FILUMTOR-445040 format. One record per residue (C-alpha): residue number from 1; x negated, y negated, z negated. Coordinates in Angstrom, 1 decimal, padded with zeros to 4 digits. Each point is the difference from the previous one (the first is absolute). Example, Ala and Ser with C-alpha at 12.3 -4.5 7.8 and 13.67 -1.06 7.14 Angstrom:
residues 2
NODE pos     c1     c2     c3
NODE   1 -012.3  004.5 -007.8
NODE   2 -001.4 -003.4  000.7
***
This chain:
residues 321
NODE pos     c1     c2     c3
NODE   1  018.4  000.8 -048.1
NODE   2  003.3 -000.4  001.9
NODE   3 -001.1 -003.4  001.4
NODE   4 -003.3  001.6  001.1
NODE   5  001.8  002.8  001.8
NODE   6  002.4 -002.5  001.7
NODE   7 -003.0 -002.1  001.1
NODE   8 -001.8  003.1  001.4
NODE   9  003.2  001.0  001.9
NODE  10  000.3 -003.5  001.5
NODE  11 -003.7  000.0  001.0
NODE  12  000.4  003.4  001.7
NODE  13  003.1 -001.1  001.8
NODE  14 -001.8 -003.2  001.2
NODE  15 -003.0  002.0  001.2
NODE  16  002.3  002.5  001.8
NODE  17  001.9 -002.7  001.7
NODE  18 -003.2 -001.7  001.1
NODE  19 -001.3  003.2  001.4
NODE  20  003.2  000.7  001.9
NODE  21  000.1 -003.6  001.3
NODE  22 -003.5  000.5  001.4
NODE  23  000.9  003.0  002.1
NODE  24 -000.3 -000.7  003.7
NODE  25  003.1  000.0  002.2
NODE  26  000.3 -000.3  003.8
NODE  27  001.7 -003.2  001.0
NODE  28 -000.2  000.6  003.7
NODE  29 -001.9  002.0  002.7
NODE  30 -000.1 -001.1  003.6
NODE  31 -001.7  001.4  003.1
NODE  32 -002.0 -002.9  001.4
NODE  33 -001.9  001.5  003.0
NODE  34  000.2  003.1  002.2
NODE  35 -001.1 -001.2  003.4
NODE  36 -003.2  002.0  000.2
NODE  37  000.1  003.8  000.7
NODE  38 -001.4  000.6 -003.5
NODE  39 -000.1 -002.9 -002.5
NODE  40 -002.0  000.6 -003.2
NODE  41 -002.5 -001.0 -002.7
NODE  42  001.4 -003.3 -001.3
NODE  43 -001.2 -003.0 -002.0
NODE  44  001.9 -003.1 -001.1
NODE  45 -001.0 -003.5 -001.0
NODE  46  001.3 -003.6 -000.6
NODE  47 -002.0 -002.5  002.1
NODE  48  000.9 -003.6  000.8
NODE  49  003.5  000.5 -001.7
NODE  50  000.9  002.8  002.4
NODE  51  000.0  003.8 -000.2
NODE  52 -002.6  001.9  002.1
NODE  53  000.1  003.7  000.5
NODE  54 -002.6  002.1  001.8
NODE  55 -000.1  003.6  001.2
NODE  56 -001.3  002.3  002.7
NODE  57  001.9  000.8  003.2
NODE  58 -001.1  003.2  001.9
NODE  59  001.3  003.2  001.6
NODE  60 -000.3  001.9 -003.3
NODE  61 -001.5  000.2 -003.5
NODE  62 -003.5  000.8  001.3
NODE  63 -002.0  000.9  003.0
NODE  64  001.2 -002.9  002.1
NODE  65 -001.0 -003.6  000.7
NODE  66  001.7 -002.2 -002.5
NODE  67  000.7 -003.8  000.2
NODE  68  000.5 -002.3 -003.0
NODE  69  003.3 -001.9  000.0
NODE  70  000.6 -003.0 -002.2
NODE  71  003.6 -001.2 -000.5
NODE  72  001.2 -003.1 -001.7
NODE  73  003.2 -001.1 -001.8
NODE  74  001.3 -003.2 -001.7
NODE  75  002.4  001.9 -002.3
NODE  76 -000.9  003.7  000.1
NODE  77  003.1  000.8  002.0
NODE  78 -000.7 -001.1  003.6
NODE  79 -003.4  001.0  001.4
NODE  80 -001.9 -000.7  003.1
NODE  81 -003.3  001.0  001.4
NODE  82 -002.9 -002.4 -000.7
NODE  83 -002.9  002.0  001.5
NODE  84 -001.1  003.3  001.5
NODE  85 -003.7  000.8 -000.6
NODE  86 -001.8  002.7  002.0
NODE  87 -003.4  001.2  001.1
NODE  88 -000.7  002.1  003.0
NODE  89 -000.6  003.6 -001.0
NODE  90  000.3 -000.7 -003.7
NODE  91  002.8  001.3 -002.3
NODE  92  000.6 -002.9 -002.3
NODE  93  001.5  001.4 -003.2
NODE  94  001.3 -000.9 -003.5
NODE  95  000.0 -003.8  000.4
NODE  96 -000.1 -001.9 -003.3
NODE  97  000.6 -003.8 -000.5
NODE  98 -001.7 -002.4 -002.4
NODE  99 -000.6 -003.7 -000.3
NODE 100 -003.6 -001.3  000.0
NODE 101 -001.1 -002.8 -002.4
NODE 102  000.1 -002.5  002.8
NODE 103  003.6  000.8  000.8
NODE 104 -000.3  002.3  003.1
NODE 105  001.9  003.2  000.4
NODE 106 -002.4  003.0  000.1
NODE 107  000.8  003.4  001.5
NODE 108 -002.1  003.1 -000.9
NODE 109  000.6  003.2  001.9
NODE 110 -001.6  003.3  000.9
NODE 111 -001.3  000.6  003.5
NODE 112 -000.1  003.7  001.1
NODE 113 -001.4  001.4  003.3
NODE 114  001.2  003.2  001.6
NODE 115 -001.0  002.3  002.7
NODE 116  003.3  001.0  001.4
NODE 117  002.0  000.6 -003.2
NODE 118 -003.1  001.1 -002.0
NODE 119 -001.4 -002.5 -002.6
NODE 120 -003.6 -000.9  000.6
NODE 121 -000.9 -003.0 -002.2
NODE 122  001.3 -003.3 -001.5
NODE 123 -001.0 -003.3 -001.5
NODE 124  002.1 -002.8 -001.6
NODE 125  001.0 -003.1  001.8
NODE 126  001.0 -003.5 -001.2
NODE 127  001.8 -002.9  001.6
NODE 128  001.0 -003.5 -001.2
NODE 129  002.7 -002.4  000.8
NODE 130  000.9 -003.5 -001.1
NODE 131  003.7  000.3  000.9
NODE 132  000.7  003.8  000.1
NODE 133  000.7 -000.2  003.8
NODE 134 -003.3 -000.7  001.6
NODE 135 -002.7  002.5 -001.1
NODE 136 -003.7  000.2  000.6
NODE 137 -001.1  003.3  001.7
NODE 138 -000.5  002.8 -002.6
NODE 139 -003.6  000.2 -001.2
NODE 140 -001.7  003.3 -000.8
NODE 141 -001.3  000.3 -003.6
NODE 142 -002.5  002.3 -001.8
NODE 143 -001.3  003.2  001.4
NODE 144  001.8  002.9  001.7
NODE 145  002.2  002.2 -002.3
NODE 146  001.0 -002.9 -002.2
NODE 147  003.6 -001.2 -000.5
NODE 148  000.6 -003.0 -002.2
NODE 149  003.6  000.8 -000.9
NODE 150  001.4 -003.0 -001.9
NODE 151 -001.5 -003.4 -001.0
NODE 152  000.7 -001.7 -003.4
NODE 153 -001.3 -003.6 -000.4
NODE 154 -001.2 -001.1 -003.4
NODE 155 -001.9 -003.1 -000.9
NODE 156 -001.0 -000.6  003.7
NODE 157 -001.3  003.6  000.4
NODE 158  001.7  002.6  002.2
NODE 159 -000.1  003.5 -001.6
NODE 160  000.7  003.2  001.8
NODE 161 -000.6  003.7 -000.1
NODE 162 -001.2  001.7  003.1
NODE 163  001.1  003.6  000.3
NODE 164 -002.6  002.3  001.7
NODE 165  000.5  003.5  001.4
NODE 166  002.6  001.5  002.3
NODE 167  002.3  002.8 -001.2
NODE 168  001.1  000.9 -003.5
NODE 169 -003.5  000.6 -001.5
NODE 170 -002.6 -001.3 -000.5
NODE 171  001.0 -003.7 -000.1
NODE 172 -002.0 -002.8 -001.6
NODE 173  001.2 -003.4 -001.3
NODE 174 -002.4 -003.0  000.2
NODE 175  000.7 -003.3 -001.8
NODE 176 -000.9 -003.1  002.0
NODE 177  000.4 -003.7 -000.3
NODE 178 -000.4 -002.9  002.4
NODE 179  000.1 -003.8  000.0
NODE 180  001.3 -000.3  003.6
NODE 181  001.6  003.4  000.8
NODE 182 -002.7  000.6  002.6
NODE 183 -003.2  000.7 -001.9
NODE 184  000.5  002.6 -002.7
NODE 185 -002.1  000.7 -003.1
NODE 186  000.0  003.6 -001.4
NODE 187  000.8  000.1 -003.8
NODE 188  000.3  003.7 -000.9
NODE 189  001.3  003.4  001.0
NODE 190  003.0  001.5 -001.7
NODE 191 -001.3  002.9 -002.1
NODE 192  003.1  002.1 -000.8
NODE 193  000.1  002.5 -002.9
NODE 194 -001.1  003.6  000.4
NODE 195 -002.0 -000.7  003.1
NODE 196  003.2 -000.4  002.1
NODE 197 -000.4 -001.7  003.4
NODE 198  003.4 -001.0  001.2
NODE 199  000.3 -003.8 -000.5
NODE 200  002.0 -001.5  002.8
NODE 201  002.4 -003.0  000.5
NODE 202 -000.4 -002.4 -002.8
NODE 203  001.7 -003.2 -001.2
NODE 204 -001.8 -002.3 -002.5
NODE 205  001.5 -002.5 -002.3
NODE 206 -001.7 -002.3 -002.6
NODE 207  001.6 -000.4 -003.4
NODE 208 -000.1 -003.3 -002.0
NODE 209 -002.9  001.2 -002.1
NODE 210 -002.1  000.8  003.1
NODE 211  000.6  003.7 -000.2
NODE 212  000.2  001.5  003.5
NODE 213  002.5  002.9  000.5
NODE 214  000.0  002.3  003.0
NODE 215  002.8  002.2  001.2
NODE 216 -001.6  002.6  002.2
NODE 217  001.4  002.7  002.2
NODE 218  000.6  002.9 -000.6
NODE 219  000.5 -000.2 -003.8
NODE 220 -002.3 -002.4 -001.8
NODE 221  000.1 -003.2 -002.1
NODE 222 -003.3 -001.6 -000.7
NODE 223 -000.9 -002.9 -002.4
NODE 224 -003.2 -002.1 -000.2
NODE 225 -001.3 -003.1 -001.6
NODE 226 -002.5 -002.5  001.6
NODE 227 -002.3  000.6  001.8
NODE 228  002.3  002.9  001.1
NODE 229 -002.8  002.6  000.5
NODE 230  001.2  002.4 -002.7
NODE 231  003.5  001.5  000.2
NODE 232  002.3  002.0 -002.1
NODE 233  002.4  002.4  001.8
NODE 234  003.3  001.6 -000.8
NODE 235  001.3  002.8  002.2
NODE 236  003.8 -000.3  000.5
NODE 237  002.4  002.9  000.0
NODE 238  001.6 -001.2  003.3
NODE 239 -001.6 -000.6  003.3
NODE 240  000.6 -003.4  001.7
NODE 241 -000.5 -001.0  003.7
NODE 242 -000.4 -003.6  001.2
NODE 243 -000.4 -001.3 -003.5
NODE 244  000.8 -003.6 -001.0
NODE 245  000.7 -001.7 -003.3
NODE 246  000.8 -003.4 -001.3
NODE 247 -000.1 -001.8 -003.4
NODE 248  003.3 -001.8 -000.7
NODE 249  000.2 -003.3 -002.0
NODE 250  000.9  001.9 -003.2
NODE 251 -003.3  001.9  000.3
NODE 252  001.5  003.4  001.0
NODE 253 -001.5  002.0  002.8
NODE 254  002.1  001.5  002.8
NODE 255 -001.3  002.3  002.7
NODE 256  001.4  001.4  003.2
NODE 257 -000.9  002.6  002.5
NODE 258  000.8  003.4  001.4
NODE 259  001.2  002.7 -002.4
NODE 260 -000.6  003.6  001.0
NODE 261  002.3  002.9 -000.7
NODE 262  002.7  001.9  001.8
NODE 263  000.1 -003.0  002.4
NODE 264 -002.0 -003.2  000.1
NODE 265  001.6 -003.2 -001.3
NODE 266 -001.0 -003.5 -000.8
NODE 267  000.2 -000.9 -003.7
NODE 268 -000.5 -002.8 -002.5
NODE 269 -001.8  001.0 -003.1
NODE 270 -000.7 -001.4 -003.4
NODE 271 -003.7 -000.2 -000.5
NODE 272 -002.5 -000.6 -002.8
NODE 273 -003.8  000.2 -000.2
NODE 274  000.3  003.8 -000.2
NODE 275  003.5  001.0  001.1
NODE 276  002.2  000.0  003.1
NODE 277  003.7  001.0 -000.3
NODE 278  002.4 -000.4  002.9
NODE 279  003.4 -001.4 -001.0
NODE 280  001.6 -001.1  003.2
NODE 281  000.3  001.6  003.4
NODE 282  000.5 -002.2  003.1
NODE 283  002.1  001.2  002.9
NODE 284 -002.8  002.0  001.8
NODE 285 -001.2  003.3  001.2
NODE 286 -002.3  001.8  002.3
NODE 287 -002.8 -002.1  001.3
NODE 288  000.2 -002.9 -002.5
NODE 289 -001.6 -002.4 -002.6
NODE 290 -002.9 -002.4  000.2
NODE 291  001.8 -002.9 -001.7
NODE 292 -000.7 -003.7 -000.3
NODE 293  000.9 -001.6 -003.3
NODE 294  000.8 -003.7 -000.7
NODE 295  001.7 -001.6 -003.1
NODE 296  002.1 -002.9  001.1
NODE 297  003.1 -001.8 -001.4
NODE 298  000.2  002.5 -002.9
NODE 299  000.2  003.0  002.4
NODE 300 -002.5  002.6  001.1
NODE 301 -000.1  000.0  003.8
NODE 302 -001.3  003.2  001.5
NODE 303 -000.7  000.9  003.6
NODE 304 -000.5  003.6  001.0
NODE 305  000.6  002.4  002.9
NODE 306  002.1  003.1  000.2
NODE 307  001.4  002.5  002.5
NODE 308  003.1  001.1 -002.1
NODE 309  002.3 -001.5  002.6
NODE 310 -001.8  001.7  002.9
NODE 311 -002.4 -002.5  001.6
NODE 312 -002.9 -001.1 -002.1
NODE 313  000.9 -003.6 -000.9
NODE 314 -000.9 -002.9 -002.3
NODE 315  002.2 -000.9 -003.0
NODE 316  000.2 -002.8 -002.6
NODE 317  001.4  000.6 -003.4
NODE 318  000.9 -002.5 -002.7
NODE 319 -000.3  001.3 -003.6
NODE 320  001.2 -001.6 -003.2
NODE 321 -001.1  000.7 -003.6
***
């Protein structure tokens, strides 16, 4: 009996130590861009052995014509502009980066149209580049009111959720896929529990067993198996803005986005198929969030924007586990 108890104690100590060791810690945080009047809505990727970060530059959070900036770095410390993408009269928003099966860099973004400062309509845009510096002109996709928010490639298919509807409610989420990022095939509409219509910004990730997980603003985690037409949904206790998540090599899921409360902050959260628990707050506040996430060299690299130091700027954090 004594040996069994000692063994149990040792097992509990080992499990506790492993849990503590897996807690995320900030290694460093650095402001990497603040040259635009308002710099926001980031994404991050490794491409051709370099770091690439994209975001919107404009006069403010909304209601103004935005341009998409792409910056590049060899080491994540020193950054320079690689491209500035714009369209006359179009507010290019929320740019997201991915790599196509043929090795090109793909940029998906929203394109909003205003009359003065009043929103009128929108449609997504896509642009491609072979080197991250020279980009084809943004091409309009789908019909008016659509917004393909983030693209995830899996087995030569691009998957994305288009958010439809302006304002808090109603909103609709439509699942699409594409072979080339230009022509999109409708798969299904997200049917949330209790006839709720508030699906918005969504990040999709495929698991090794082909399960597809969706993290959806404002407070949903969805799961589905092939052919991804039927979904199970869990409503989270906390709201999240600008949601993103990543699966680490050990199989754990980690999410990041805006946390609401007395003041908005950008957080990193432990995530499962049906739970979301913030455990780390990044230096942030005010207008903030919309992170990009990349696992590289045993660190989680996270781009985000924040206005906690005054001007809305772009930051890069390195996080250890």
